[in-house]
Backbone as CSV, one residue per row, in Angstrom:
resi,resn,N_x,N_y,N_z,CA_x,CA_y,CA_z,C_x,C_y,C_z
1,MET,-101.744,-204.867,105.171,-101.276,-203.307,105.123,-99.667,-203.064,105.029
2,ARG,-99.661,-203.743,106.583,-98.396,-203.183,106.966,-97.182,-203.090,105.413
3,ILE,-97.339,-204.229,105.296,-96.055,-204.617,104.191,-96.649,-203.737,102.514
4,ALA,-98.008,-203.368,102.660,-98.129,-202.572,101.039,-97.800,-201.459,101.452
5,ALA,-97.794,-201.026,102.586,-97.300,-199.099,103.020,-95.737,-199.172,103.252
6,LEU,-94.929,-200.372,103.590,-93.454,-200.537,103.896,-93.164,-200.233,101.654
7,VAL,-93.668,-201.190,101.068,-93.178,-201.159,99.545,-93.405,-200.376,98.877
8,THR,-94.212,-198.889,99.279,-95.074,-197.282,98.656,-93.624,-196.849,99.721
9,VAL,-93.457,-196.713,100.221,-92.167,-195.770,100.914,-90.953,-195.997,100.134
10,LEU,-90.637,-197.668,100.442,-89.807,-198.263,99.666,-89.355,-197.217,97.926
11,LEU,-90.588,-197.978,97.438,-90.423,-197.002,95.958,-90.423,-195.423,96.041
12,LEU,-91.100,-195.074,96.794,-91.233,-193.269,96.525,-89.449,-192.975,96.976
13,VAL,-88.757,-193.856,98.245,-87.605,-193.305,98.217,-86.343,-193.301,97.226
14,SER,-86.703,-194.745,96.227,-85.827,-195.012,95.020,-85.795,-194.450,93.891
15,GLY,-87.236,-193.613,94.138,-87.885,-192.439,92.686,-86.892,-191.599,93.099
16,CYS,-86.934,-191.060,94.523,-86.411,-189.544,94.793,-85.198,-189.461,94.182
17,SER,-84.344,-191.023,94.295,-82.847,-191.091,94.370,-82.368,-190.445,92.640
18,HIS,-83.205,-190.787,91.989,-82.755,-190.686,90.391,-83.547,-189.183,90.132
19,PRO,-82.778,-188.309,89.962,-82.572,-186.731,89.490,-83.748,-187.157,87.842
20,VAL,-84.332,-185.685,87.827,-84.705,-186.061,86.481,-83.869,-186.119,85.515
21,GLY,-84.167,-186.580,84.020,-83.664,-187.039,82.758,-82.350,-187.608,83.116
22,GLY,-82.677,-188.865,83.966,-81.496,-189.514,84.358,-79.914,-189.344,84.630
23,GLN,-79.847,-188.449,85.286,-78.590,-187.679,85.416,-77.968,-188.623,86.141
24,SER,-77.021,-188.716,86.675,-76.427,-188.883,88.560,-75.891,-187.677,88.939
25,GLY,-76.049,-186.462,88.929,-75.773,-185.436,89.725,-76.114,-184.290,89.153
26,PRO,-75.312,-183.679,89.280,-75.676,-181.886,88.759,-74.653,-181.316,87.829
27,THR,-74.761,-181.327,87.090,-74.100,-180.851,85.769,-73.556,-180.046,86.012
28,GLN,-71.972,-179.649,85.496,-71.046,-178.689,85.650,-70.174,-178.785,84.873
29,SER,-70.459,-177.006,84.847,-69.352,-177.450,83.104,-68.181,-176.804,83.340
30,SER,-67.164,-177.838,82.188,-65.685,-177.391,82.307,-65.560,-176.589,81.454
31,SER,-65.948,-175.630,80.805,-65.543,-174.316,80.163,-65.518,-173.190,80.754
32,PRO,-64.627,-172.560,80.875,-64.799,-170.798,81.234,-66.013,-170.498,80.904
33,ALA,-66.444,-169.321,81.933,-67.771,-168.449,81.784,-67.695,-167.675,80.340
34,THR,-68.827,-167.737,79.968,-68.981,-167.539,78.352,-68.351,-165.870,78.403
35,PRO,-67.701,-164.965,77.665,-66.859,-163.323,78.068,-68.611,-162.630,77.724
36,ALA,-68.796,-161.545,78.316,-69.615,-160.573,77.753,-69.735,-160.145,76.385
37,PRO,-70.909,-160.043,75.641,-70.902,-160.042,74.179,-69.880,-158.223,74.326
38,ALA,-69.528,-158.231,73.014,-68.257,-156.999,72.871,-69.225,-155.888,72.303
39,SER,-69.004,-154.472,72.651,-70.269,-153.444,72.662,-70.153,-153.393,71.258
40,GLY,-68.937,-153.331,70.243,-68.733,-153.116,68.991,-67.856,-151.663,68.419
41,LYS,-67.640,-151.344,69.683,-66.380,-150.057,70.128,-65.202,-150.565,69.299
42,PRO,-64.632,-150.023,69.040,-62.795,-150.688,68.537,-62.096,-150.317,69.943
43,PRO,-60.975,-150.825,69.907,-60.233,-150.910,70.858,-59.521,-149.386,71.249
44,GLU,-59.522,-148.672,72.032,-59.101,-147.509,72.178,-57.144,-147.768,71.754
45,PRO,-56.892,-146.603,70.804,-55.141,-146.579,70.533,-54.283,-146.472,71.858
46,SER,-53.435,-147.118,71.683,-52.366,-147.215,73.303,-51.210,-146.595,72.991
47,THR,-50.740,-146.359,71.620,-49.885,-145.494,71.311,-49.260,-144.557,70.593
48,PRO,-49.116,-143.533,70.517,-49.100,-142.128,69.734,-48.932,-142.258,68.216
49,PRO,-49.659,-141.656,67.639,-49.206,-141.801,65.838,-48.350,-141.520,65.996
50,ALA,-47.619,-142.013,64.694,-46.304,-142.216,64.136,-45.885,-141.056,62.777
51,ALA,-45.226,-140.778,62.237,-45.014,-139.834,61.281,-46.166,-140.341,60.204
52,GLY,-46.896,-139.546,60.015,-47.523,-140.498,58.409,-48.618,-141.438,58.178
53,ALA,-49.224,-141.156,60.109,-50.028,-141.748,60.568,-51.513,-140.841,59.632
54,ALA,-52.190,-142.078,59.672,-53.714,-141.647,58.849,-54.219,-140.202,59.996
55,ILE,-54.951,-140.057,59.025,-55.716,-138.702,60.490,-56.953,-139.185,61.162
56,SER,-57.404,-140.237,60.831,-58.347,-141.230,61.581,-57.378,-141.609,62.648
57,ASP,-56.413,-142.285,62.406,-55.678,-142.592,63.755,-54.932,-141.394,64.626
58,VAL,-54.589,-140.445,63.994,-54.676,-139.438,65.191,-55.810,-138.480,65.840
59,ILE,-57.328,-138.548,64.737,-57.878,-138.434,65.194,-58.585,-139.042,66.813
60,ALA,-58.283,-140.805,66.393,-58.742,-141.485,67.385,-58.123,-141.321,68.818
61,TRP,-56.495,-141.486,68.553,-55.958,-141.507,69.609,-56.016,-140.177,70.541
62,ILE,-56.392,-138.954,69.918,-56.441,-137.537,70.787,-58.118,-137.870,71.521
63,GLU,-58.916,-138.712,70.900,-60.097,-138.208,71.592,-60.419,-139.424,72.780
64,ALA,-59.119,-140.334,72.420,-58.943,-141.510,73.484,-58.484,-141.022,75.266
65,GLY,-58.250,-139.523,74.674,-57.423,-139.182,75.999,-58.373,-138.696,77.116
66,HIS,-58.243,-138.234,78.552,-59.195,-137.493,78.957,-59.446,-136.308,78.630
67,PRO,-60.975,-135.821,78.478,-61.138,-134.569,78.606,-60.891,-133.613,80.288
68,ALA,-60.068,-132.272,80.080,-59.659,-131.082,80.599,-61.011,-130.047,80.931
69,ASP,-60.905,-129.987,81.903,-61.975,-128.941,81.934,-61.689,-127.178,81.215
70,PRO,-62.103,-127.190,80.491,-61.083,-125.668,79.915,-62.024,-124.641,80.476
71,VAL,-62.483,-124.445,81.830,-62.103,-123.332,82.053,-60.607,-122.657,82.886
72,ARG,-60.264,-123.849,83.106,-59.354,-123.594,83.365,-57.439,-122.998,82.716
73,TYR,-58.690,-122.964,81.538,-56.948,-122.328,80.663,-57.921,-121.272,80.283
74,HIS,-58.739,-119.978,80.665,-57.780,-118.851,79.925,-57.777,-118.061,80.442
75,ALA,-56.587,-118.397,81.337,-55.464,-117.252,81.790,-54.299,-117.829,81.737
76,VAL,-53.221,-116.388,81.529,-51.957,-116.857,81.768,-51.020,-115.807,82.956
77,THR,-50.139,-116.622,83.247,-49.065,-115.737,84.239,-48.000,-115.914,84.140
78,ARG,-47.657,-114.336,84.580,-46.086,-114.208,84.302,-45.706,-113.786,85.516
79,ASP,-44.197,-113.856,86.321,-43.851,-113.467,87.600,-44.957,-113.411,88.687
80,GLY,-45.754,-114.482,88.628,-47.431,-114.059,89.772,-47.714,-113.076,89.658
81,VAL,-48.241,-112.720,88.174,-49.076,-111.929,88.017,-50.629,-112.721,87.080
82,THR,-51.230,-112.996,87.203,-52.372,-113.563,86.051,-52.820,-112.205,85.530
83,THR,-53.092,-112.862,84.047,-53.994,-111.990,82.964,-55.236,-112.946,82.667
84,GLN,-56.847,-112.525,82.293,-57.398,-113.383,81.737,-57.081,-113.222,80.406
85,LEU,-57.764,-113.845,79.643,-57.619,-113.990,78.579,-59.459,-114.214,77.324
86,GLY,-60.109,-113.982,78.228,-61.492,-114.075,77.335,-61.652,-115.452,77.211
87,SER,-62.169,-115.370,76.069,-62.757,-116.641,75.699,-60.925,-117.507,74.890
88,ASP,-59.997,-116.351,74.960,-58.610,-117.095,74.353,-58.148,-118.433,75.425
89,ILE,-57.434,-119.105,74.520,-57.261,-120.160,75.849,-55.388,-120.341,75.700
90,ALA,-55.057,-120.746,76.486,-53.179,-121.546,76.584,-52.917,-122.118,77.193
91,PHE,-52.470,-122.976,77.327,-51.353,-123.819,78.211,-49.969,-124.594,77.787
92,THR,-49.658,-125.258,78.773,-47.951,-125.537,78.313,-47.878,-127.553,78.611
93,VAL,-47.176,-128.239,77.980,-46.803,-129.317,77.833,-45.258,-129.299,78.186
94,PRO,-44.883,-129.001,79.638,-43.806,-129.224,79.896,-42.706,-130.049,79.327
95,ALA,-43.309,-131.633,79.101,-42.548,-132.394,78.601,-42.366,-132.369,77.318
96,ALA,-42.984,-131.866,76.575,-42.446,-131.930,75.128,-41.610,-130.254,74.999
97,LYS,-41.787,-129.369,75.519,-41.660,-128.010,75.696,-42.081,-126.833,75.138
98,VAL,-43.416,-127.398,74.824,-44.206,-126.639,74.361,-45.192,-125.919,74.956
99,ALA,-45.031,-124.563,74.840,-46.416,-123.052,74.994,-46.896,-123.085,73.867
100,CYS,-48.343,-123.248,74.246,-49.871,-122.680,72.975,-50.336,-121.395,73.541
101,THR,-50.851,-120.892,72.669,-52.023,-119.825,73.227,-53.199,-119.636,71.732
102,THR,-54.366,-119.339,72.005,-54.785,-118.368,71.115,-54.887,-117.026,70.929
103,ASP,-55.378,-116.460,69.841,-54.918,-115.079,69.772,-55.776,-114.285,69.121
104,SER,-57.100,-114.680,69.161,-58.702,-114.501,68.501,-58.979,-113.025,68.047
105,LYS,-58.434,-112.457,68.341,-58.134,-110.630,67.903,-57.181,-110.585,67.117
106,HIS,-55.838,-111.201,66.882,-55.225,-110.762,65.750,-54.952,-112.632,64.629
107,THR,-55.679,-113.499,65.106,-54.817,-114.400,63.959,-56.860,-115.650,63.960
108,GLY,-57.649,-114.969,64.394,-59.223,-115.440,64.547,-59.210,-116.708,65.257
109,GLY,-58.203,-117.344,65.928,-58.282,-118.476,67.184,-57.379,-119.587,66.102
110,ALA,-56.615,-118.757,65.763,-55.094,-119.969,65.041,-54.310,-120.747,66.428
111,LEU,-54.229,-121.801,66.188,-53.252,-122.414,67.638,-51.691,-121.673,67.000
112,VAL,-51.090,-120.965,68.369,-49.871,-120.240,68.206,-49.299,-121.180,68.921
113,CYS,-48.018,-121.738,68.470,-46.963,-122.436,69.786,-45.230,-122.053,69.853
114,LEU,-44.901,-122.032,70.818,-43.726,-121.229,70.945,-43.292,-122.907,71.272
115,VAL,-42.114,-123.738,70.048,-41.531,-125.065,70.895,-39.754,-124.791,71.134
116,ASP,-39.543,-125.502,72.151,-37.966,-125.404,72.211,-37.449,-126.180,71.310
117,LEU,-37.251,-126.267,70.019,-36.945,-127.404,68.983,-35.112,-127.530,69.395
118,ALA,-34.822,-128.589,69.196,-34.044,-128.998,69.028,-33.116,-128.855,68.160
119,LYS,-33.537,-128.900,66.899,-33.172,-128.356,65.607,-34.215,-127.353,64.752
120,PRO,-33.857,-126.143,65.052,-34.874,-125.263,64.568,-34.549,-125.156,62.942
121,PRO,-35.593,-124.752,62.287,-35.176,-124.310,60.822,-34.080,-123.073,60.755
122,PRO,-33.648,-123.115,60.161,-32.303,-121.442,59.831,-33.484,-120.494,59.826
123,ARG,-32.612,-119.500,59.641,-33.491,-118.134,59.509,-33.086,-117.925,57.760
124,PRO,-34.527,-117.567,57.087,-34.163,-117.712,55.476,-33.616,-115.799,55.874
125,ASP,-33.362,-115.811,54.386,-33.148,-114.387,53.636,-33.588,-113.163,53.982
126,THR,-35.108,-113.712,54.200,-36.677,-112.503,54.136,-36.922,-112.568,55.440
127,ALA,-36.036,-113.104,56.400,-36.724,-112.613,57.820,-35.633,-111.794,57.912
128,TYR,-36.382,-109.993,58.627,-36.251,-109.643,59.275,-36.893,-109.435,60.728
129,GLY,-35.838,-109.199,62.020,-36.098,-109.391,63.028,-35.291,-110.385,64.145
130,GLU,-35.600,-110.171,64.954,-35.376,-111.277,65.911,-35.936,-112.994,65.286
131,TRP,-34.997,-113.735,64.761,-35.620,-115.178,64.749,-36.377,-116.151,65.655
132,LYS,-37.196,-116.375,65.610,-37.740,-117.483,66.252,-37.792,-118.808,65.436
133,GLY,-37.105,-119.611,65.788,-37.285,-120.718,64.631,-38.373,-121.679,65.420
134,GLY,-38.787,-121.627,66.327,-39.848,-122.992,67.158,-41.185,-122.135,67.063
135,TRP,-41.064,-120.922,66.505,-42.770,-120.128,66.488,-43.335,-121.045,65.449
136,ALA,-44.305,-121.650,65.743,-45.377,-122.151,65.165,-47.034,-121.701,65.168
137,ASP,-47.652,-121.699,63.831,-48.666,-121.263,63.419,-49.363,-121.816,62.640
138,PHE,-50.606,-122.576,63.261,-51.499,-123.685,62.897,-53.371,-122.834,62.587
139,ASP,-53.438,-123.509,61.778,-54.582,-122.476,61.698,-55.547,-123.463,60.817
140,GLY,-55.144,-125.106,61.186,-56.174,-125.593,60.161,-55.629,-126.358,58.765
141,THR,-55.590,-124.919,57.564,-55.459,-125.155,56.261,-54.160,-124.543,56.196
142,ASN,-52.984,-124.220,57.395,-51.699,-123.903,57.335,-51.039,-124.134,58.374
143,LEU,-49.748,-124.779,57.936,-48.839,-124.883,59.512,-47.681,-124.240,59.270
144,GLN,-47.054,-123.358,59.874,-45.905,-122.714,59.485,-44.984,-122.218,60.611
145,ILE,-43.903,-123.028,60.325,-42.999,-123.144,61.603,-41.471,-122.208,61.484
146,GLY,-40.871,-121.528,61.806,-40.090,-120.581,62.505,-40.462,-119.214,61.756
147,ALA,-40.749,-118.475,62.286,-40.791,-116.592,62.197,-40.237,-115.483,62.889
148,ALA,-40.138,-114.480,62.078,-39.236,-113.263,62.695,-40.493,-112.557,63.478
149,ARG,-39.879,-111.872,65.239,-40.875,-111.520,65.659,-39.764,-110.355,66.513
150,GLY,-40.402,-109.485,66.654,-40.301,-107.944,66.818,-40.412,-108.318,68.435
151,ASP,-41.599,-108.810,68.874,-42.109,-108.804,70.225,-42.661,-110.464,70.795
152,PRO,-42.902,-110.807,71.703,-43.207,-111.788,71.671,-44.944,-111.969,71.643
153,GLY,-45.600,-111.572,71.099,-47.168,-111.298,70.841,-47.543,-111.695,71.422
154,PRO,-48.338,-112.766,71.339,-49.951,-113.269,72.362,-49.164,-113.777,73.660
155,PHE,-47.988,-114.221,74.012,-47.172,-114.636,74.805,-46.773,-114.044,76.276
156,VAL,-46.894,-111.940,75.822,-46.622,-111.004,76.479,-46.254,-111.285,77.822
157,ASN,-48.266,-112.060,77.800,-48.771,-111.918,79.935,-47.842,-113.549,79.972
158,GLY,-47.377,-114.028,79.568,-47.170,-115.369,80.464,-47.235,-116.807,79.677
159,ASP,-47.349,-117.638,79.656,-47.934,-118.883,79.981,-48.952,-119.224,80.272
160,GLY,-49.825,-120.781,79.901,-51.126,-121.048,80.617,-50.487,-122.519,81.401
161,PRO,-51.582,-122.617,82.176,-51.318,-123.945,83.306,-51.252,-124.759,82.116
162,GLU,-50.421,-126.279,83.148,-50.297,-127.362,82.917,-51.575,-128.234,81.910
163,LEU,-51.233,-128.545,80.579,-51.909,-129.776,80.539,-51.107,-130.912,80.423
164,ALA,-51.938,-131.924,81.394,-51.739,-133.002,82.166,-51.302,-134.018,80.947
165,SER,-50.271,-135.206,80.707,-50.300,-136.238,79.759,-51.077,-136.981,79.919
166,GLY,-51.696,-137.117,78.554,-53.145,-137.641,78.389,-54.251,-137.058,78.806
167,ASP,-54.710,-135.988,78.778,-55.207,-135.034,79.159,-55.681,-134.269,77.385
168,THR,-56.806,-134.220,77.173,-57.939,-133.207,75.984,-58.042,-132.526,76.701
169,LEU,-57.774,-131.061,75.379,-58.610,-130.118,75.614,-59.394,-129.642,74.191
170,SER,-60.747,-129.148,74.249,-61.157,-129.252,73.154,-62.177,-127.115,73.123
171,TYR,-61.704,-126.373,71.942,-61.704,-125.504,71.520,-62.562,-125.007,70.346
172,ASP,-63.276,-124.628,70.044,-63.756,-124.456,68.416,-63.744,-125.536,67.223
173,ASP,-63.033,-125.490,66.455,-62.600,-126.567,65.948,-61.204,-127.338,66.129
174,TYR,-61.009,-127.122,67.247,-59.973,-127.772,67.883,-59.964,-128.478,68.997
175,ARG,-59.069,-129.879,69.060,-59.397,-130.309,70.019,-57.219,-131.142,70.048
176,CYS,-57.126,-130.765,71.072,-55.103,-131.363,71.645,-55.438,-132.116,72.652
177,ARG,-54.025,-132.882,72.091,-54.227,-134.416,73.415,-52.112,-133.902,74.037
178,ALA,-52.261,-133.771,75.051,-50.836,-133.658,75.419,-50.673,-134.994,75.876
179,ASP,-48.862,-135.525,75.362,-48.277,-137.029,75.603,-47.020,-136.614,75.899
180,GLN,-46.438,-137.379,76.246,-44.710,-137.314,77.208,-43.938,-137.077,75.592
181,VAL,-44.414,-137.486,74.402,-43.536,-137.699,73.086,-44.095,-136.124,72.366
182,GLY,-44.871,-135.447,72.979,-45.544,-134.174,72.182,-47.145,-133.645,72.430
183,LEU,-47.649,-132.672,71.752,-48.743,-132.091,71.732,-49.425,-132.043,70.609
184,PHE,-50.024,-133.348,70.600,-50.820,-133.466,68.721,-52.360,-133.119,68.916
185,CYS,-52.560,-132.052,68.183,-53.558,-131.225,67.716,-54.069,-131.507,66.494
186,VAL,-55.598,-131.499,66.276,-56.666,-131.934,65.629,-56.934,-130.574,65.394
187,ASN,-57.667,-130.367,63.949,-58.801,-129.231,63.073,-59.536,-130.140,62.445
188,TYR,-60.897,-130.066,63.097,-61.486,-131.087,62.606,-62.366,-130.296,61.492
189,ALA,-62.986,-129.505,61.169,-63.120,-128.499,59.974,-62.457,-128.606,58.616
190,HIS,-61.007,-129.001,59.063,-60.233,-129.176,58.116,-59.433,-130.615,57.632
191,GLN,-59.616,-131.132,58.680,-59.100,-132.617,59.102,-57.725,-132.442,58.619
192,SER,-57.294,-131.630,59.203,-55.929,-131.682,59.447,-55.069,-131.432,60.783
193,ALA,-53.756,-132.236,61.140,-53.461,-132.338,62.819,-51.739,-132.225,62.610
194,ALA,-51.722,-131.561,63.630,-49.791,-131.678,63.893,-49.529,-132.284,65.540
195,ARG,-48.300,-132.124,65.364,-47.518,-133.295,66.580,-46.330,-131.849,66.829
196,PHE,-46.410,-131.179,68.007,-45.608,-130.377,68.577,-44.977,-130.859,69.604
197,SER,-42.899,-130.944,69.363,-42.441,-131.325,70.176,-41.100,-130.533,70.051
198,SER,-40.029,-131.145,71.037,-38.852,-130.175,71.047,-37.907,-131.855,69.892
199,ALA,-38.736,-132.669,69.583,-37.753,-133.229,69.051,-38.072,-132.886,67.378
200,GLY,-39.280,-131.970,67.115,-39.530,-131.793,65.264,-41.308,-131.633,65.482
201,ILE,-41.786,-131.224,64.595,-43.150,-130.738,64.127,-43.381,-131.375,63.055
202,GLU,-44.505,-132.715,63.256,-45.009,-133.194,62.201,-46.478,-132.783,61.646
203,GLN,-46.822,-132.908,60.155,-48.163,-132.236,59.897,-48.564,-134.113,59.691
204,PHE,-50.248,-134.007,59.816,-51.007,-135.314,59.435,-52.194,-134.644,58.650
205,GLY,-52.734,-135.319,57.981,-54.251,-135.330,57.229,-54.463,-134.402,55.656
206,CYS,-54.245,-133.785,55.580,-54.383,-132.538,54.230,-52.888,-131.588,54.401
207,LEU,-52.146,-131.695,55.321,-51.102,-130.749,55.486,-50.445,-130.993,54.406
208,ARG,-49.679,-130.272,53.837,-48.256,-130.920,52.689,-47.434,-129.467,52.532
209,SER,-46.033,-129.965,52.177,-45.128,-129.268,52.146,-45.049,-128.554,51.065
210,VAL,-45.226,-126.692,51.551,-45.039,-126.063,50.355,-44.041,-125.220,50.058
211,PRO,-43.803,-124.213,49.510,-42.469,-123.445,49.536,-43.228,-122.519,50.572
212,PRO,-42.251,-122.148,51.890,-42.694,-120.938,52.767,-42.659,-119.284,52.199
213,PRO,-43.598,-118.473,52.795,-43.239,-117.340,52.367,-42.467,-116.758,53.341
214,ASP,-42.320,-115.654,52.513,-41.349,-114.428,53.076,-40.976,-114.730,54.453
215,GLY,-40.121,-114.969,54.785,-40.077,-114.682,56.795,-40.006,-116.030,57.001
216,ILE,-40.739,-116.686,57.194,-41.206,-118.172,57.457,-39.563,-119.477,57.326
217,GLY,-40.217,-120.491,57.877,-38.786,-121.352,57.955,-39.477,-121.894,56.971
218,ILE,-40.362,-123.200,57.883,-41.328,-124.409,56.680,-42.230,-124.342,57.077
219,ALA,-43.220,-124.127,55.647,-44.625,-124.333,55.723,-45.297,-125.685,55.016
220,PHE,-46.739,-125.815,55.860,-47.307,-126.858,55.055,-48.405,-126.155,54.594
221,SER,-49.659,-126.612,54.031,-50.760,-125.904,53.503,-51.683,-127.547,52.988
222,CYS,-53.318,-127.127,53.209,-54.428,-128.056,52.603,-54.150,-127.750,51.095
């Protein structure tokens, strides 16, 4: 009986020393962990769109920015005095030397920007009054650069707060993104866009060069 019991114990020990499936030990994978499946979302563009870029690329780059709180951009300041703008917005992009605002009472919400252009368009013979070569109007279907102004217009009460590089600001049909190389703004309704910077103003989308109206330096239209 003792011999039979001893044989039984040896058989049990021998059986337990062999894992199921005949493997000699735990399986260790030599390959790296499988990456998580891609979400299908295209990678965010890392560089600002160059001149002539497709409007879809411009929109993708603008939308990849960080949304800023629009509440901060409904006032302007001059000499320490703050003026509320109601539904209008105003902001500056110091790196690009750009200040922008809207003036819904007079322009229907179009974006008006003052750009400190290194090479502004020359004053045309049809311009009367003080020439502002860096004055730009963008309403979605038209982009006009350079204008004769007898007054500061919507900038009379000062400029808006800074829109930080990488931040975006949305209002009506527009969305703008600030960057070190310029301010990019898109008008979704007309699939048009513009870049404003001291180096120059670029058009995208449906905007094409057209003869400028009287008193305007350069004009683009859809």
